[in-house]
C-alpha positions, 0 to 999 in steps of 0.5 A, a space after each residue: 055197861 059192864 065190860 064183857 068178861 069172858 074169863 073169870 079170874 078165879 077160874 084162871 087161877 085154879 087152872 094154873 098148873 102150879 095151883 091145880 097140882 097143889 090142890 090135887 096133891 092136898 086132896 090126895 093127902 087129905 083122902 089118904 089121911 082119912 083112909 089111914 086114920 079112922 079117928 081122923 076120918 071121924 073128925 074130918 066128917 064132923 068138920 065137913 058137915 059143919 062147913 056144909 051147915 055153915 055155908 047153908 046158914 050163910 046163904 040163908 042169912 044173905 037172902 035179906 041182904 041180896 033182896 035189898 041190893 037187887 035194885 042196885 044190882 046193875 052197879 054192883 054187877 058192873 063193879 064186879 065185872 071191872 074188878 074181875 077185868 083188872 084182876 085178869 090183867 094183873 094175872 096176865 102180868 104175873 104169868 108173864 113175869 113168873 114163868 114158874 106158874 105154868 109148871 106143876 109143883 113137883 117141877 
């Protein structure tokens, strides 16, 4: 049986102050650039729509693969849970060794 993993390594990384403050800064810069430069806003909107379309296309393309993998789902889920568990332990180690991860970028 897969280990019970209550934490998700991606969520933990995104919650690190250094990562979350960087994402917030990038989001503010992106928004202010779009607001200040109408031409850039047009380009960004086209790009954003393209990314949404590509995501939808990727999901549609993955459907047959997912259906084929369903019988092996238990072993795939186990492998993902084990990988997540190992990644969380690695993140624990990084947080212990690199205290700067606990501070926002500006500090």
